[in-house]
Structures are given as C-alpha cells and as structure tokens.
DRENPADREN-644039 format. One line per 4 residues: their letters; for each residue x, y, z of N, C-alpha, C. Coordinates in steps of 0.1 Angstrom, whole numbers, plus 2048, in hexadecimal, padded with zeros to 3 digits. Example, Ala and Ser with C-alpha at 12.3 -4.5 7.8 and 13.67 -1.06 7.14 Angstrom:
AS = 884/7C7/84E/87B/7D3/84E/884/7DF/84E; 880/7EA/847/889/7F5/847/881/800/84F
# end
This chain:
GSFR = 5F9/B09/F04/5FF/B10/EF6/5F3/B0A/EEC; 5F8/B0F/EDE/5EE/B0E/ED5/5EB/B00/ED3; 5F6/AF5/ED3/5F4/AE8/ED2/5EB/AE0/ED8; 5EC/AE6/EE7/5E1/AE2/EF0/5D2/AE5/EED
HFLW = 5D2/AF1/EEB/5C6/AF9/EE7/5BF/AF0/ED9; 5C7/AEE/ECF/5C3/AE6/EC4/5BF/ADA/EC7; 5C5/AD2/ECF/5C0/AC4/ED7/5B2/AC7/EDC; 5B1/ACF/EE4/5A4/AD2/EEC/59A/AD6/EE3
QVCK = 59B/ADC/ED7/591/ADE/ECC/58C/AD3/EC5; 599/AC8/EC3/595/ABD/EBC/58C/AB3/EC5; 58F/AB4/ED3/588/AAB/EDD/577/AAF/EDD; 577/ABE/EDD/56C/AC5/EDF/562/AC1/ED3
ELQS = 569/ABD/EC9/560/ABB/EBD/55D/AAD/EB9; 569/AA5/EBE/565/A97/EBE/558/A91/EC8; 557/A99/ED5/54B/A98/EDD/53F/AA2/EDA; 53F/AA6/ECF/534/AAE/ECA/52B/AA6/EC1
SSLS = 51F/AAB/EBE/515/AA5/EB6/518/AA5/EA6; 525/AAD/EA2/527/AB0/E95/52E/AA4/E8F; 535/A9A/E99/53A/A8D/E93/532/A7F/E9B; 535/A76/E95/52E/A6A/E99/538/A60/E9E
LLLL = 542/A65/EA4/54C/A5A/EAC/548/A57/EB8; 543/A60/EBE/541/A60/ECC/532/A60/ED0; 52C/A58/ED9/520/A59/EDB/51D/A5A/EED; 515/A64/EF1/513/A63/F00/50D/A56/F03
CPSS = 512/A51/F0F/50D/A44/F14/4FF/A46/F18; 4F6/A3D/F15/4E6/A3D/F1A/4E5/A42/F27; 4ED/A3F/F31/4EA/A40/F41/4EB/A4F/F43; 4F2/A55/F3A/4F2/A65/F3B/4E5/A6D/F3D
AVNK = 4DA/A65/F35/4CD/A6A/F33/4C6/A6A/F40; 4C9/A61/F48/4C4/A61/F58/4CD/A65/F62; 4D7/A6E/F5F/4E1/A77/F66/4EC/A6B/F6D; 4EE/A61/F67/4F7/A58/F6D/504/A58/F62
NKGK = 510/A5A/F66/51C/A5D/F5C/51A/A67/F51; 513/A71/F57/50E/A7B/F4F/51C/A83/F46; 51A/A84/F39/525/A8A/F31/531/A7F/F2C; 52D/A73/F31/538/A67/F2B/535/A64/F1E
YILT = 53E/A5F/F17/53C/A5B/F0A/541/A4C/F07; 53D/A47/EFB/541/A39/EF6/544/A39/EEA; 54A/A31/EE2/548/A30/ED5/53D/A2F/ECF; 539/A36/EC5/52B/A33/EBE/52B/A24/EB8
PSPI = 522/A1C/EBD/522/A0E/EBC/518/A0B/EAF; 51F/A0E/EA2/516/A09/E98/51F/A07/E8A; 51D/A00/E82/525/9FF/E75/528/A09/E71; 537/A0A/E6D/53B/A17/E68/53F/A18/E5B
TYAE = 540/A23/E54/544/A25/E47/552/A26/E44; 55B/A27/E38/567/A29/E36/56E/A37/E3C; 564/A3F/E3B/568/A4C/E40/566/A4D/E50; 55E/A49/E57/55D/A46/E65/569/A3E/E69
EQLF = 56C/A33/E62/578/A2E/E66/584/A35/E66; 586/A3B/E5F/591/A44/E5C/591/A4F/E68; 586/A55/E6D/582/A5C/E79/587/A54/E84; 583/A4A/E88/587/A41/E92/597/A3D/E93
HFFG = 59C/A3D/E87/5AC/A3B/E85/5AF/A48/E8C; 5AC/A55/E86/5B1/A61/E8C/5B0/A61/E9A; 5A5/A5B/E9F/5A2/A5D/EAD/5AB/A55/EB6; 5B1/A49/EAE/5BB/A43/EB6/5C6/A48/EB6
QLLG = 5CC/A4E/EAA/5D6/A57/EA9/5D8/A63/EB5; 5CE/A69/EB5/5CB/A74/EBE/5CD/A6E/ECC; 5C9/A63/ED2/5CD/A5C/EDE/5DA/A59/EE0; 5E3/A55/ED4/5F0/A52/ED4/5F9/A5F/ED6
IAIR = 5F5/A6A/ECF/5FA/A76/ED0/5FC/A7C/EDE; 5F0/A79/EE4/5EF/A7E/EF1/5F7/A78/EFB; 5F9/A6D/EF9/603/A64/F01/612/A67/EFF; 614/A68/EF2/623/A6B/EF0/629/A7A/EF3
ADVP = 61E/A83/EEF/621/A91/EF4/61D/A96/F04; 617/A8B/F09/616/A8F/F17/60C/A9A/F18; 600/A99/F0E/5F7/AA4/F11/5EC/A9F/F12; 5E3/AA0/F1D/5D7/A9B/F21/5CC/A9E/F19
LPLD = 5C4/A95/F13/5B7/A9A/F0C/5AB/A9B/F15; 5A2/AA5/F11/599/AA7/F18/58E/A9D/F16; 58F/A91/F15/586/A87/F10/57E/A81/F1D; 56F/A7F/F1B/569/A79/F27/564/A6C/F23
LLPS = 56B/A62/F22/565/A54/F1F/563/A4B/F29; 558/A40/F29/557/A37/F32/560/A2D/F33; 562/A27/F3F/56E/A1D/F43/56E/A11/F38; 562/A0D/F34/562/A06/F2A/568/A06/F1D
FWKT = 56A/A13/F19/574/A16/F0D/582/A12/F0F; 587/A18/F1D/596/A14/F1F/597/A04/F21; 58D/9FD/F27/58E/9EF/F29/58F/9EA/F1C; 589/9EC/F12/588/9E6/F05/594/9EA/EFE
LVGE = 599/9F5/F00/5A4/9FB/EF8/5B1/9F3/EFD; 5B2/9F0/F07/5BC/9E7/F0E/5BB/9DA/F0D; 5AD/9D5/F0B/5AC/9C8/F07/5A9/9C0/F15; 5A3/9C7/F1D/59E/9C1/F2B/58F/9C0/F27
PLDP = 589/9B3/F2E/57A/9B0/F2C/572/9BA/F32; 566/9BD/F2D/55C/9C3/F34/557/9BC/F3E; 553/9C2/F49/54A/9BE/F54/53B/9BC/F4F; 536/9B0/F4C/526/9B1/F48/51D/9B9/F51
DLDL = 51E/9B7/F5F/517/9C2/F68/51A/9CE/F68; 526/9D2/F6C/52E/9E0/F70/52B/9E8/F65; 532/9E3/F5A/534/9ED/F4B/526/9ED/F46; 51E/9E5/F45/50F/9E8/F40/507/9F0/F49
QEAD = 50A/9F2/F55/503/9FA/F60/508/A06/F5E; 514/A0D/F5C/51D/A16/F5B/516/A1A/F4E; 516/A15/F41/513/A19/F36/504/A1C/F31; 4FB/A12/F36/4EF/A14/F35/4E4/A0D/F41
ILTY = 4E1/A16/F4A/4DB/A14/F55/4CF/A0C/F51; 4C8/A13/F49/4B8/A10/F46/4B9/A00/F40; 4C2/9FE/F37/4C4/9F1/F31/4C8/9E6/F3C; 4D0/9EB/F45/4D6/9E2/F50/4C8/9DE/F5A
NYVK = 4C2/9E8/F5E/4B7/9E6/F66/4AA/9DE/F5F; 4A8/9DF/F52/49E/9D9/F49/4A4/9C8/F4B; 4B1/9C8/F48/4B5/9BA/F48/4B4/9B3/F56; 4B7/9BA/F5F/4B6/9B4/F6D/4A6/9AF/F70
KFEN = 49D/9B9/F6C/490/9B4/F70/48C/9A8/F68; 491/9A5/F5E/490/995/F57/497/98A/F5E; 4A1/98D/F61/4AA/985/F69/4A6/983/F78; 49F/98D/F7D/49A/98B/F8C/48D/984/F8E
INDE = 487/982/F81/478/97F/F83/476/970/F89; 46E/970/F91/46D/961/F99/45F/959/F92; 458/95C/F8C/44B/955/F87/444/95B/F7B; 43F/953/F74/436/957/F67/42C/964/F6A
TELE = 427/966/F76/41D/970/F77/427/97D/F77; 432/97C/F7E/43B/98A/F7E/43F/98C/F70; 440/983/F68/446/985/F5A/438/98C/F52; 42D/987/F52/424/98D/F50/421/99C/F52
ALCA = 423/99E/F5F/422/9AC/F61/42C/9B3/F5E; 439/9AE/F5C/445/9B6/F54/443/9B9/F47; 43C/9B1/F40/437/9B2/F32/42F/9BC/F32; 424/9BC/F39/41A/9C8/F38/41E/9D4/F3C
EIAS = 428/9D6/F47/42D/9E1/F48/437/9E6/F3E; 43D/9DD/F37/444/9E1/F29/43B/9E5/F1E; 430/9DE/F1E/425/9E2/F13/420/9EF/F16; 41F/9F2/F22/41A/A01/F24/426/A0B/F1F
QHLA = 432/A09/F1F/43B/A12/F18/43E/A0F/F0A; 436/A09/F03/435/A05/EF6/443/9FF/EF1; 447/9F4/EFA/454/9ED/EF7/44D/9DE/EF7; 442/9D9/EF5/43F/9CC/EF5/432/9CA/EEC
MESP = 42F/9BE/EE9/424/9BB/EDF/41C/9B1/EE3; 412/9AE/EDF/408/9A3/EE2/40C/995/EDF; 40A/98E/EE6/40F/981/EE6/404/979/EDB; 40C/972/ECF/406/96C/EC6/3FB/961/ECB
DCPN = 3FD/95C/ED5/3F5/950/EDA/3EA/956/EE4; 3EE/961/EEA/3E2/967/EF2/3E3/976/EEE; 3D8/97A/EE6/3DA/988/EDF/3D8/994/EEA; 3D0/991/EF6/3D1/99A/EFF/3DB/99A/F09
KPCC = 3E4/994/F09/3F0/991/F0F/3FC/997/F0B; 402/9A1/F11/40F/9A9/F0A/41A/99D/F0E; 425/9A1/F04/432/997/F05/43C/9A1/EFE; 448/99E/F03/454/9A4/EFB/458/99B/EEF
KFTY = 45F/99E/EE7/466/995/EDB/476/999/EDC; 47B/992/ED5/48B/98F/ED7/490/99B/ECE; 48B/9A7/ED1/491/9B2/ECB/495/9BD/ED5; 49E/9C6/ED1/4A3/9D1/EDD/4A8/9DC/ED2
LTMT = 4A9/9E9/EDB/4AB/9F6/ED3/4BC/9F5/ED6; 4C2/9F8/ECD/4D1/9FC/ECC/4D4/A09/ED2; 4E1/A0B/ED9/4E5/A18/EDE/4E0/A24/ED5; 4E0/A21/EC5/4DC/A2C/EBE/4D1/A2D/EB9
GDEV = 4C8/A24/EC0/4B8/A24/EC0/4B1/A1C/EB6; 4B9/A12/EAD/4B5/A0A/EA4/4B0/9FF/EAA; 4A3/9F9/EA6/49F/9EB/EAD/4A4/9DF/EA6; 4AC/9D7/EAC/4B1/9CD/EA5/4AC/9BD/EAC
ELCP = 4AE/9B2/EA6/4A9/9A5/EAA/4B5/99F/EB2; 4B3/999/EBE/4BE/995/EC7/4C0/986/EC1; 4B7/981/EB9/4BC/973/EB3/4B5/974/EA6; 4B8/969/E9D/4B0/967/E90/4A2/967/E90
RGRH = 49A/96F/E8D/489/970/E8B/485/973/E99; 48F/97C/EA0/48D/981/EAE/47E/989/EAE; 479/98E/EA5/46C/996/EA4/461/98E/EA6; 464/980/EA5/458/977/EA3/459/96D/EAF
IPVG = 464/96E/EB7/466/964/EC5/460/96E/ED0; 456/968/ED6/452/96F/EE3/458/96D/EEF; 45B/975/EF8/462/971/F04/458/969/F0F; 45D/95F/F14/453/957/F1C/45D/954/F27
WENK = 456/94C/F32/45D/946/F3D/46A/93E/F39; 46A/938/F2F/472/92F/F2B/47F/935/F25; 47D/93F/F1E/488/944/F18/48D/954/F1E; 487/958/F28/48A/966/F2F/499/96A/F31
DVYA = 49F/95D/F36/4AD/95F/F3A/4B6/961/F2D; 4B3/95A/F24/4B9/95D/F15/4B7/968/F0F; 4AA/96E/F10/4A4/97D/F0C/4AE/988/F13; 4B0/987/F21/4B9/992/F2A/4C7/98F/F27
AAIR = 4CD/984/F22/4DC/982/F1F/4DE/985/F0F; 4D4/984/F0A/4D4/989/EFB/4D5/99A/EFB; 4CD/9A0/F06/4D0/9AD/F06/4DC/9B3/F0A; 4DF/9AB/F15/4EB/9AF/F1E/4F9/9AD/F13
SLRL = 4F8/9A2/F0A/503/99F/F00/500/9AA/EF6; 4F8/9B0/EF1/4F5/9B9/EE9/4FE/9C7/EED; 4FA/9CC/EF8/4FF/9D5/EFE/510/9D5/EFF; 513/9CB/F04/521/9C9/F07/52A/9C9/EF7
RELQ = 522/9C3/EEF/529/9C4/EE1/529/9D3/EDB; 51E/9D9/EDE/51E/9E6/EDB/52A/9F0/EE4; 52B/9EB/EEF/536/9F3/EF5/544/9F0/EF2; 547/9E3/EEE/551/9DF/EEB/556/9E5/ED9
SPEC = 549/9E6/ED4/54A/9ED/EC4/555/9E8/EBE; 557/9DC/EBC/564/9D7/EB5/569/9DF/EA8; 55F/9E1/EA1/562/9E7/E93/569/9F3/E95; 563/9FB/E9D/567/A09/EA1/577/A08/EA7
MTAV = 578/9FF/EB3/584/9FD/EBC/58E/9F9/EB2; 58C/9F2/EAA/598/9ED/EA0/59E/9F8/E99; 598/A00/E93/598/A0B/E8D/59F/A18/E97; 59B/A17/EA3/5A4/A1F/EB0/5B1/A1A/EB0
RAGL = 5B2/A0E/EB3/5C0/A08/EB8/5C7/A07/EAD; 5C3/A05/E9E/5CD/A08/E92/5D3/A18/E93; 5CB/A20/E97/5CF/A2E/E97/5DA/A2F/EA1; 5D6/A2B/EAD/5E1/A2B/EB8/5EC/A25/EB6
GSII = 5EA/A18/EB0/5F8/A10/EAC/601/A17/EA4; 5FB/A20/E9B/603/A29/E92/60C/A34/E99; 60A/A35/EA6/611/A3F/EAE/617/A3B/EB8; 615/A30/EC0/61A/A29/ECB/619/A1B/EC7
PLQL = 622/A11/ECD/622/A04/ECB/616/9FE/ED4; 60F/9F5/ECC/602/9F0/ED3/605/9E7/EE1; 612/9E0/EE0/615/9D8/EEA/614/9E4/EFA; 615/9EF/EF7/614/9F7/F03/607/9F4/F0C
LTTL = 600/9F3/F05/5EF/9F2/F08/5EF/9E2/F12; 5F8/9DB/F11/5F7/9CF/F19/5FE/9D3/F26; 604/9DD/F29/60A/9DD/F35/603/9E9/F3B; 5F8/9ED/F38/5EF/9F7/F3F/5E3/9F3/F42
TPLE = 5DE/9F7/F4F/5D1/9F6/F52/5C8/9FF/F4A; 5BB/9FF/F49/5AF/A07/F46/5B3/A15/F4A; 5B4/A15/F58/5B3/A22/F5E/5C2/A28/F5B; 5CF/A23/F5A/5DB/A26/F56/5DA/A2C/F4A
MELR = 5D3/A26/F3F/5D2/A2A/F32/5C9/A37/F30; 5BF/A39/F39/5B8/A45/F39/5C1/A51/F40; 5C6/A4E/F4A/5CE/A59/F51/5DA/A5B/F47; 5E0/A52/F41/5EB/A58/F35/5E3/A60/F2B
TCGL = 5D9/A5E/F27/5D4/A63/F1A/5CB/A71/F1F; 5C5/A6F/F29/5BD/A7B/F2E/5BF/A85/F3B; 5C8/A7E/F42/5CD/A84/F4E/5C4/A81/F5A; 5C5/A89/F65/5BC/A87/F6F/5B1/A8E/F6D
PYIN = 5A4/A87/F70/598/A8E/F6E/591/A9A/F76; 59D/A9E/F7F/597/AA9/F88/5A5/AB5/F89; 5A4/ABE/F8E/5AE/AC9/F8F/5AF/AC9/F9F; 5BC/AC8/FA5/5BC/AC9/FB3/5C1/AD8/FB6
LEFL = 5B6/AE0/FB9/5B6/AEC/FBE/5BE/AF2/FC9; 5C0/AE8/FD1/5C7/AEA/FDD/5D7/AEE/FD8; 5DA/AE3/FD1/5E7/AE4/FCA/5EB/AF0/FC2; 5E3/AF3/FBB/5E4/AFF/FB3/5E5/B0B/FBC
KVGR = 5DD/B0B/FC8/5E0/B16/FD1/5ED/B18/FD6; 5F2/B0A/FDA/5FF/B0D/FE1/609/B0F/FD7; 608/B0B/FCC/613/B0E/FBE/612/B1E/FBD; 608/B25/FC0/607/B33/FBE/60E/B3E/FCA
M = 610/B36/FD3/617/B3C/FE0/626/B3E/FDD
# end
C-alpha cells in the first residue's frame, strides 16, 4: 500500500548520497559486504542529531506496525543498538577489511627487518614518512585515516611519534580502537536510541539479540521463491 511505498522511499533516500546519516562500509570498496551501510562516524550538528532521532523513530514505527524496512546495515549496527559489545576481529573485518589486514600486518611482524620492509611498502603507497633519526629510512607515524577520509592522530602529538619495534603493537591497537569507536559511533547511536525510545520501550532491546532486532525491523533478507510459487497454485 501507500504507507509501505512511503517507507520504501524514505529508506531509499536514507541510503543515498543526498543525506549524511549512513555511510557505505569501507569493505564494500573491495566487494566485501557490498551495499552494507553503517552510521556515519563523525561529529554531528543539531540538525543531523534530529535526523538520527527521526531514523530511530523510523525503526520503532517499523517494529510497531510490523512493516519491514528495506535497510541494509552491518551487524555491528544492530549489536550496538541492543548494547552488545563488538567483536574486535570479526566486526572490524566485516566493516573495513583493508584496515583489518593493515593492523594484522603489524601484529604479525616477527622482527625489525620485517617492520622496515612493511614501512617501505606503506611508503610506496604514500602512507608513511621518513624517520627523523634516519632520513632515508621510511617510517609510519601515529596517525590514520578515519572512515570519512580525515587524518587523525592516534595519540597526543601522534604526527611526531614514529612507529618502531617497541611500539608497533600499541600502534596496531590504536588503529583497531579508532575503527571500533567509529563503528559504535556513540553520539549518533544515542540520538537513534532516543528516537527509538519515543516509539517503543528501550527495555525491549535487552530481550532481543542483534539478529532478532534486525529481523523485527527489516524482515528476512531474501525472498522464498518456492513458497511464492506454492502460494499461487
């Protein structure tokens, strides 16, 4: 009916480039979880906060009216919505496989020679700088790109701290932590939960798993063609 069509149009706009609420997960750029979205992880204005509040209300309306929404969100969204902690490996890999592989390279290095080779590889991709101690020796600094493409420091004065053998694990952990914070996007999620809570009791979330919440909101992600064929007979 017209109500379902209206909700379909709203969801289509939410997942378009005309609004900044949802962001395609970085993994989709390399054909993993293609078409999956996350909340845009960036500081929000008052107007954007109201949009996230409306988004939460939309989720609540879908649950109360039992009308599935055509939204395609990563499991990390539903986990955060119901208050379940993210898996540092699985959820990072699902959302940003390139960053996951990057972090794993630093975590799996066995000696300083491998670290130098890795920094040289990163330097060839214009992601590293020269070491201040050895001008011809490439090194990484404690900075990284956010999901929205902004370079940020992973710690105070991170642009001035080179990555070495003694702190490579700290560097990898800082990148992982950055991505997990972006996936949780607490400022945005607070507004979403406030909007949802204006439609249904938030206590309901404590009784649902992330998958159950997704199914109640969006329905099954596939169509059973055989069932439809039987129904037409």
